[in-house]
SETORMAR-956699 format. One record per residue (C-alpha): residue in one letter; x, y, z. Coordinates in steps of 0.5 Angstrom, whole numbers, plus 500, padded with zeros to 3 digits. Each point is the difference from the previous one (the first is absolute). Example, Ala and Ser with C-alpha at 12.3 -4.5 7.8 and 13.67 -1.06 7.14 Angstrom:
<pts>
a525491516
s502507498
</pts>
This chain:
<pts>
m501500500
p502507498
s500506505
p497507499
s503504496
p498507498
s495501494
p500506495
a493501500
q499508502
s499500507
p492504502
s500506504
p500499508
a493503501
e498495494
s504494504
r496502506
r494500497
v501494497
i503497507
a493502503
f496497495
i504494501
n499500508
a492501499
g500494495
h503495504
f495503506
v494498496
d503494497
h500496507
l494504503
l496496495
m503493499
l499500508
v493503500
f497492500
p503497506
t496506505
a494500494
v500493502
l497500507
g494504496
i500496494
g498494504
d493501501
r498503493
f504493497
g498495506
l508498499
g505498505
f506504501
g505494496
e494500493
l500507501
l508501500
g501495494
l495505496
s507505500
l504495498
g500501492
g501508502
f507499503
i502495495
a498506494
f504503505
g506497499
a500497493
g498508496
s506502504
i504498494
p496503493
a500506505
g507500501
w501500492
l495505499
g504505505
d507499497
r498499492
w494505500
s498505505
r502500509
r494505499
n495498497
m500493503
m500504507
a493504497
v498492498
f501499507
f496505504
l494500496
g500492498
m501498507
g496506502
a493498496
s501492501
a499501508
a495504499
l496496495
t502494506
g496503505
l494499495
a501493499
p492497501
s504492501
p505497503
a504498492
l499507498
l504503507
a505494498
v501503492
g499507503
l507499505
a503497495
v500506495
t502504506
g506496500
l501500494
f502508500
g502500506
a506496498
i502505495
y502504506
h507497504
p503499492
v500506499
g498505505
t505498504
a506501493
m496507500
l502501508
t508497499
a502505494
h497507502
a502499507
n507499496
a499507496
l498504507
g507498503
g496495506
q502494504
m497494495
g499496507
r496506504
a495501493
i499492500
g499501508
v495505499
n496498494
g500493504
v497504506
w494503495
g499493498
n499497508
l495507502
g497496493
i499494504
a499504506
v494504497
a496494497
a499496506
l498507504
a496503494
t498494498
g497498507
g496507501
l497499492
t498494502
q497501506
w496507498
f499498493
g501494498
w505496497
r498502492
a503507503
a507498502
f502498493
i496506497
v502506503
p508498501
g497498491
a499508500
l505503503
t504496496
m499502494
a500507501
l507499502
g501497492
v496506498
a506505504
f506495498
l499501492
a498508501
l506501504
v506495498
p502500493
d502495495
s508498499
p503494496
a502494503
p507500503
v506499495
k504494501
a507502505
a506500495
s504496505
r495495502
g506494500
a504504504
g498497508
r504502507
l498495503
p502492498
r495496496
a500495505
v498505505
v495503496
l497493500
r501497507
a496507501
f494499496
a501492502
v497503507
l494505498
a498494496
v499496507
t497506503
t496502495
v497493501
a500500506
g498507502
g495500495
v496495504
v502502506
f497508499
n493498496
a499495506
a501505505
t496505497
l495495497
a500498508
l499505504
p494503500
k497493502
l505499504
f499506505
d492498498
e500494504
r505502505
l499506502
s492500502
l501504506
l504505497
a496502494
q493496497
t499504494
p503500493
l502508502
g504498506
i503494496
g503504495
a501506504
l505495504
v503496495
s501508496
a503501506
v506494500
y501502492
v501507502
i505499504
g503494497
a501504494
t505505503
s504494499
q500501492
l503508501
i504498506
v503494496
g502504494
r504505504
l505494503
l500498492
d503507498
r505499506
c501492500
t502495497
l493495497
r502494505
a501505506
i493501500
f499494497
m501495504
p497503508
l493502496
s500493498
f501497507
l493503502
q496497496
a499493501
p500501508
c494506499
l496494496
i500495505
l499505506
a494502496
g497493499
f499499508
a499508502
t493503501
g498507503
w505505501
e506495499
l497499493
v500508497
a507501503
v504493497
a495502493
t504507499
v507498502
m498493495
m498506494
f505504502
a504495498
i496497494
f500507497
g507502501
q502494495
v496503495
t505506500
i506496500
n498495494
d498507496
t507502501
m504494498
v496501493
a502507500
k507499502
y501496494
t497501495
d500505493
d494505500
a499498493
w497494502
r499500507
s492501499
r501493497
a505498506
y495503505
a494496496
i504493501
r501501507
y492501502
l499495494
i504495505
s497504507
f492501498
a500492497
a503498506
s495504505
a494498495
v501493504
a498503507
v494500498
p498493499
l505500506
v497504506
a493497498
v502492500
l504501506
h495505504
d493495498
q503493500
g507501502
v506494498
g501493502
a500500507
a499507501
p494503501
g497506496
g501507502
f504507501
t506495504
t501495494
v500506496
m505504503
l505494502
a500497492
l502509499
a506499505
g502495495
l501504495
g503506504
g505496503
a502498492
i501508500
f505500505
l504495497
s501503494
s501506502
l507496503
a502499494
f499507497
p507503497
h503505506
r504505496
p504506501
d498504495
e493498500
v497506501
a503503494
g499495496
a495504496
s501505496
p495506498
v495499495
a496505496
a493501500
e496499494
</pts>
């Protein structure tokens, strides 16, 4: 894998780059918000369609598959056509499909709506993250910090999804939980088209073959990334899918309504989201391995404890657990940014997110089956779910031990011009 090198593409003005980054951060917010409306809305949908938790959760499988599979064509179009136009398609398409999902009259059409929402949502990560890193470098900012701030916006979307969905479901019904944020996302798309001009796709760098790091080191880093992407994708999606229902089952004395559960879940996500900002800043000062190892070490113990905790102890454990899980995403994105060219970075992120979201799609049947039926001698319930996830968390930590440790790793990425 070649390391990055300057692109001859003309750099935008600082004002334009700041505007683009603001929209990219907003896009990360709505992308995760709309993808995670359903897990909290489930608390109000069950009575409408007469389905159990596992059956309802299965309806979202197509959406998560599309969320991963769609990243490859999205990344290719972003590099070869226009990242700006692809982001416009993202805002308008995902917003419209989410709003229409709220009008679904049957479980089958609800599943279709979730799948189409996931397909448009797949555009964001390969295209938006590539735009972010390019424009962050154009401003002379530190890449780790930019990725960390962007990650916080995404996790705030996860947090607001739980709170807003809980409130809208309780006061206006589950349909409003899809329609309202969908309409707001479409409005963002109109503003994006009006305020962000189109620009050509990045030009291939002239010196792509002149890598600063040995090829063996780069390949080793990407091998570790593959392991953490697969295991981390399952853990991330399973944890965010399970948390509302886990709190609903074990915090009945603390919160008895969808809004109360949503508020507690949101608080956990907001605190956990700060990890991406902290990790992003640390990655600009330390080697990836120095941050990767201690953060990954937290995941398995916290997942085990979450399998048995109740009450406020569960809230505390879940907060530390999500802190570690969210921070891992920033580490993975920084790995890609440091070892890829801007000219094909959308496609690199597309492959990374295809693997991640394909793995995360496994989380839907995994949580549903382990919660409702258990496996072997293990009974159903969230204790079994969390113990299974802890095994994957352990795999992430073991992979961190194999990550290369080089003194010059922080300087491994040379500046890349924005598109």
